[in-house]
Structures are given as C-alpha cells and as structure tokens.
N, C-alpha and C positions, 0 to 999 in steps of 0.2 A: 583776173590776175593783173597786177600793176604793169604798166607799159614800160619797156626799156627805152633808152634814148632814141634808138632808130625807129621803133614803132611810134613813138611820140612825134618824131620828125615827119614820118609818113602821114600822120594824121593832120599835122599843120599844112603840109604840102597839098593834101586833098582839099583843104578849105580855102586855098588862095585862088581868087578868081582868075580865069584865063586872061592872058594879056596884061596882067598887072606888072607894074614896076615895083620891085621889092628890095628892101635892104635886110640882110640877115646879121644879127648881132654876133659878137664874139662868143665862143663856147658852143653850147648845145644847138643854138639856132643855125649854125653853119651847116649842120647835118641835113637841114631841109633841102639844100641844093641837090643832094644825092637822091632825093625822092620825088622831085617834080616830074610829072608824066611827060613823055615825049609829045610834042605838039601843043603843049599848054600855052606857048607864047609868053610865058612869064620871063621878064627881063630882070636879072639880078644886078643890083648896084652895090658897090662897096666903097666906103668913104675914103679909101686910099687911092681912088681915082680910076675905077674900071666899071664899065657898063656892059651887060650881057655876059657876065661871068658864068662859067660852067661848073660842073661838079668838082669835088676834090680830085687832085692829081695823084697818081700812083705810079711807081716804077719809072719807066722811060718817059712818062708824061711830065714828070716833075721838072719845072724850070725855076731855079732859085729866085729869079727876078719876077716871078708871076705868083703873087700870093694875095689872099684876102686880108682884111683889116686885122685879123688875128694871127697873121703870118703863117697861115696854113697854105701849102701849095695848092693851086687851083688850075683848072683848064679854062680855055677861052672858047667861045662859040662863034660861028660865023657872024660877022658884023660887030664884033667886040670893039669898043671905043675906049681910049685912054685919055685922061685929062688931069689937070692940076688939082691938088688936094683942095685948094680954095674953091675951085669950080664944083667939086664934088659936094662940099658943104653948102654951096649956094643952091644946088639941086635939093638937098635935104631941107634947108630952111625955106625954100620957095614953094613948098607944097607940091612937088613934082613926083613924090613917091606915093603909091597907092597903099602899100602895106609895109610895116617893118615888124620884124620878129626879134624880141629882146629877151634876155634873161632877167631875173629879178631876185632881190633879197626879200622884198615884201611888195604886195599889191593890196590896196584897200578895196573894200566892197564897192566903193564909188569910182574906182578906176585910177586912184593916185598910184604913182610908181616910185619905188626906191630901189635903185640898182647900181649905184656907183660907190657907195661906202656904207659900212656898218656904223660909222660914227665912233668906233673905238679909237682910243688915243694913238695906238700903233698901227691903225689901218692905213693902207696905201690907197689914196684916191685913184679911181679908175673910171673917170667919167667918159673919156673918149668922145664919141659923137652922140651919146645916148640922149642928152638933153635936146639936141637939134632934131634927132629922129623922133623922139617922143612927141614933140610939139609940131613938127613939120609933116609927118606922115598922116595920110587920111585915116588909116586904121592902125592901131598898135596891138599886136598879139604878143603875149608873154609865154615863154616856155620855161617851166621850172618844176621841181618836185614840190608837192603840196606841203610837205613837212620838212623841217631842217633836221640836222643830225641829232638834235636833242628832242625831236618829236614835236616841236612847236609849229603851229600853222603859219605859213607864209602869207596866207590870205587873212587879212586882219581888218578890224573896224576902222583903224586909223594907223598909218605908217608911223613907226617910231624911229626909223632910220632917216637920214637926210634925203629929201625928196629930189627926184629927177624931173618929174612933171606932175601936174595936178589934173585929175579927171581925163587922162589921156588914153588909158588902157580900155579896150573894148572886150577882149576875150583872153582868158588864161587857160593854157593847155598844161595839164599836170599829168603825172604818172598814174593818178587814180581818178581824175575827173577833168572834164572840160567845162569851164564856168564862165558865163558872160557876166561882166561887171559894168557899173555905170550909175547914173543918177537914181535908178530904181533899185539899186542893190545887186545882190549876187543871185544868178539863176543857173542851175546845174543842167547842162545839155546832155552829157553822157557820163557814165561812171565805169570804172574798170576794176573788177574784183571787190568792190564795196557797194553798199547801198547809200542812198541819200541820208537815211537815218543814222547810219554809222558815221558818216561824215559830219553830221550835225553834232554828234557827241564830241568831236575833236576840233571843229572849226568854230572860232568865236564870233561868227557873223551869221545872221539868218540866211538860210539857203532855201531858195524856192525852186521847184521844178520849172524848166523852161517851157 
C-alpha cells in the first residue's frame, strides 16, 4: 500500500544519520521533525534563523513568534540558538548542513532538481532558500509523490521545469518507492504496494534494483 505523508516522513527520519545537522523544506518535509527518534542527536536548522528546532507545536505550546520557514508553529529544544536570517543562509551556503529534505515538482534520474516553479506564465515563483540548500547541503533528499495529479511521473529523464540545482539530489522518497538517483541513474531501494516492473511501466527512466 502507498505510504501516507506521516509514514513517508517517518521513513526519511529513519535514514537521517545520528548527529546530523538538517534543514527541512517547506511542506511535507517539515513532518520529518515529528518522527525523529529520541536521542538521535539530529539538530534541525531553519533558514529563518533557528538551530535545534523541535517538533511542531500544538495547543498551549504554540508561540506565534516561534515558527519554521513555512510559518508553522514549532517547539524549541534545550540549547536552541537564534540568529540573523543572513547568518542562517551563510550556514546553508557554507556547507555546514549534512542533509536537507526538500519537496519537488521534478527530479531527473541523474539528480537534477526542479522545485521552485512550473514555468507556467501565471506561476508564482517560490524559490526561498532551495537553491542555497540544494548546493550547500552535503546530501539532498527529496520527499514527493511519484506521480502528479494527472498521473505523470515526477521522476524524469530530464527536468522540463526551471532548475533549482544540477546533480544535487541523492535520494528520492515517494509514496510508492524510495529511489537513489545520480550519475549512474535511478536505483530502486524499496517499493510500497507496487513492484519494480509496475513502476517501469509508468516511469520514463530505466529503473534498476539497488
């Protein structure tokens, strides 16, 4: 059975190495914060100026001045630090993040990323810090559905939407499969409710078993 967003977030959280410094992109990736195991030592960074961010806030925990980059109320963990937006971007660009988790419109089999615009004339650009993260983080994970609302594969031979970064994505987590991408193409690590052969019928890139 295909994974729901929380199950997918838990899968990503499982694969983040202990002690990593991690940025979670706006949207589905923010759910990863709620599934990190206690004692993992993972330190969450958000580009609006916070380090050691905790899970999403609820009820009496909500502080309207304490949000992630997507304006979702969050909690703080012991040792949380706050800093200027420019300093936050310097951390991103300076190679200080081990992992970032981003959403995407398209990912190519070689790891190119398109996630800030569909290129449509009326599209509202939403690049945020995605370009800085895509190039600055040591590893880029993508969380997305494998198919769009029209049933088209978001894993493609070559991105047709405006690029965010070239050859930057290492792994794609989707509702039906986890797929490594890079110079050697796409390799399927796990599937959920489908077989590799069924995916091959719908995805326009060669899929190898990992």
